[in-house]
N, C-alpha and C positions, 0 to 999 in steps of 0.2 A: 533396440533399447531406447535410446534417446537420439534426437536429431540436431541438437545444438552442438556448436563447436566451442569447447571449453577454452582452447588457446586463443581463438579469435575474440571471444567474449572478454577474456582477461585483457587482451590488447585494447579493446574499446574502453574498458575501465581505466587503463593506464593513460590513454590519450585524453580522457576527461578528468584528469587528476585535480584540476581546480574545483570541480564539483564534489569530488570525493573528499577533498580537504574541507570544503565548506560544510559538507554533511557531517564530517567528524567533529568540526567545531560546534555546529548547532546541536547535534545529538549528545555530545559530551557536555555541552553547556546545559542541556536539559537534565542530564544525569547529576551535574553539580547542583542544579536547582533542587532536585529531589533530596540530595544530601543535606543542603543548607536548610531547606524547609523542614525536613524531618528532624534534623538536629536542633533547629531553633524551637520547633514545637516541643520536642522532648525536654529541652533546657527550661523553657517557660513552665512546662508541666512539672518538672522536677522542683523548680523554685516554689510554685504554688503548693505542691504537695507538702512542703514543710510547714505550711500554715495549719493544716489539719492535724488533729491529735493522733490519727492512726499511724503507727510506726511504718506501715507499708505504703503510706500516702505518697511519698516522693516517687517510688518506683511505679505505682499505679498511675499517677498523674503524668509521669514522664512517658509511659507507654501510650496513653491516650493522646497526649500532646503530639507525639510522633505520628500517630495515625491522622490527626487533624492536619498537621503540616504536609504529610504525604497526600492527603485528599485535596488540600488547597492547590498544590502545584499541579495535580492531575486535572483539576477543574480549569486552571489557567491554560494548560495545554489543549484541553478540549476546545476552548474558545479560539486558540491560535492555530488550530489544525487547517483552517482555510488558507491562512497566510503561508504556512509551511508548504502546503500543496502548490500554491501559485508561485512562490518565490524560489523554491528549492527543487521539489520533485519535477515539476513540469519543465523547468529549464534544463534539468539533467536529461530528461527523456528526449527533449528536442535535440540536444547535442548528440545523444546516442543514435537517434534516428538518422541524422546526417552521416555519421560514421558507418552505420550498417549499410546505407545506400552508397558508400564510397565517395561521399561528397566532402568538400573542404570544410574545415572548422578551424577558427583561429586558435593558435597555441597560447598557453598561459592564461592569466586572469581575464584577458579580453573575451574569452569564449563564454564567460558567465553572462556578460552584458549582451553579447551577440545572441545567445540562446534565449535569453529573456525577451529580447525584441521579437523573436519568432513567436513566442508564446503570446505576447501582448497583441500581435497582429491577428491571432486567431481568437483571443479572448481578451477584450479590452478591460474587463473587470474580473477580479478574483471570484466574485459571487457567481458569475456565469459558469466559470470552470468548475466551481464547487458543486453547483446544482447538477451539471452534467455528470460529474464524478459520482455523485450520490445515486443518480438514476441508473447508471451502469452497474453500480454495486448492487442495486436492488434487483437487477435482472439475473444476477449470477445464480441465485437459488433455482430459478426457473430453468436455466441452462443445464444445471446439474440433474434436475429431474427429467428433462426431456431427452438427454442422451442416455438415461437409464443407469447412471452411476457406473460402478464397476461391472455390473451385469452386462453392459453393452459390449465390453471387450474382454471379459474374463469369465466366460460361461463354463466354469468347471464344476461338475456335480460334487456335492458334499461340502461346499464352502459357504452355504447360505448362512451358517452361524456367524461368520466373520464379515459377511458382506456389509452389514451396517457399519462396522468399524472402518472398513476400507473406504466406504462412501464418505465417512466423516473426514478421512484423510484427503479424499478427492475435493471435498468442499473447502478444506483448508488450503489446498493447493491452488484454488481459483482466486486467491487473494489479489493477484496482480492483473486480473482481466481489465479492470478500469484503467490501469496504466498502459496496457497494451492498446486499448481502444484510443486513449489519448495520443499515443504514438502514431496510430493509424490516421487520426485526425490531422496531426501536424504534418505527417508525410504527404497527405493529400492536398495540403495547402488550401483547405476548405474555407469558404466564407459562409457556410451553413453548417456549423459544427454539430448541431443536434441531429440533422439528417445524416451527416457523415458517420456519426457515432451509431445511429440506428443501423446503417449498412454494415459497419464494423462488427457490431454485436451479432448480426445475422451470419456474417462470414465466420465468426468465431464458433457459433453454435453448429453450423453445418460441417465444421471441421473439428467438432468437439472431441472425438476419440483421439486424434493426433495431438491436439493441444493439451488435453488432460493427461495423456501418457507422459508427455514431456514435463508438464507442471508437477506431476507426482514425483518424478525422479528428482527434480530440482528441490521440491519441498523436503524430501527425505534428506538430501545432501545438506540443505540449509539448517535443518533442525538438529542433525547430528553435530554439525560444526558449532551451532549455537549452544548445545549442551556442553561441549568441550570448553567453549569460552566461559560458560557459566561457572564451571568448576575452577577455572583459572581465576575468575573474578571474585571467588569467595574470600580469598586471602586479603586482597586490598580492601574489600568491603568490610571485612571484620576489623581490619586495622583502623579504618575511619571510625567505626562505631566504638572502638575501644576507648577513644577519647571522649565519647559522649557520656553524659551523666546517667547513672543507673545501669542496671544490668539489661542491656538491650541487644544481647547477642542474637536473638531471633531475627532482628532487623537485618543482620548481615545477609541472610538468605534473600530477603526482599531486595536489598540493594544490589546483590550479585545478579539478580534477575534484571534489574534496571541497567546495570553495566552491560550485560550480555545483549539486552535489547538495543542499546545504543550502538554497539558494534554491528549487530545484525542490520539495523536500519541504515548505518553509514556505509557498510561494505557488502553485505550479503544480498540485500534487497536490490541494489542496482545491478548486481551480477545476474540475478534471476530475471529481472525485467529485460535486460539487454538480450539474454539468451532466448527468452520466450518471444520477444519482438522479432528477432531474426527468424525464428521458426515460423511465426505467424505470417510475416511478410513473404517468405519463400513459399509457404503453403497456399496462400490466396492469390499468388501472382497472376494466374490466368483465369481466376474465378470471378463470377458475379454473384451478388446476394440472391439466394434462393427464395422465391415467393412463398413456397410451402413452409420454410422455416420462419419466415416473417409472420405468417399466419399462426403457426404454433406458438411463437413467443407472444403474440398479441393475445391469444387465448389464455396463456398460462401466467402472464405477468402484468400486473397493473402498472408497474414501473416502466415496462416496455411500451405500454399504451400511452403513458404520459410522455415518454420520450418521443413517440410518434406524433403526439399532439403538438409538442414544442417544435418538432421538425416541420410540421405542416404550417405552424405559425410563422416560421422563418420565410415561407414562400408567399405570405400575404402581402399584397402590394402596399407600399408605404402610404399611410393615411387612409387606408381602406378599412371600413367597419364591417365588410361582408365576410363571407366564409373564406378560410385560407385556401390557397391553391394546393393541389395535391403534391406531396413531395415526389422526388424522382422515384420511379418504380424500382422495386428490388430486382 
């Protein structure tokens, strides 16, 4: 069924509790930002609505004010995504990599600074990590297509009608490939992160059936738990909106989703990443990147070709204007 150890993964999360606490603070801070921005927008809209002659004006303007507030905070988070990746996610991944390998990690709040130092040694600037992350994300669709989706490991006659749906689930389950490759990069202590990421992506693709099978199981578990969390969050979300002006009960549904997303990002995502990294590291332990998979990915994905170009550029001698040296062979 699956190859990850639930008990060991929970132990890793427990030992990285400072990062879990940090994630809870950040993601629930984001949730409060949504609540305040939505409430402020609705309040302003409700006040403006009294100016118009239409008796439904306050409710209508409150609704659209809430939408504008919600959109404004979403736009802010879009611009902060690079910082969140660099300062929170990458550090937590570095800490989990050390524990997966059985290495020492400082206890308490000191592990946050320790793990961040590991990240900054690999990526001096947040932008470099973000560019690498986006390139790996871009290769994911090609990996899904090349391994043949569910048809690669579920060749059961008569199921063609639901293959498309199951492949959609598989694509969703590949959400954490970029985090796994980042963990591989940190584990390798690479000074050429783009080339190491290229090798990591090839290794993931050539073990696609194993990785996807585990990712699908984790994805199913996570979304079932997230749905349960969502229903539990409906009550507090409705209570918050009860104090807002106008009849905005419909927003309780939206805020419950935001609450559930915050818990998923703070608790469930690191569990999935730790579990999949452990499977990935164990699976590739004695393997080297396969040249045929390198070629397939090059043919199928422009993002992989760009990743290879950046990898080649890392081997260009300093101050040279000539062609880059070839990266290490797969």
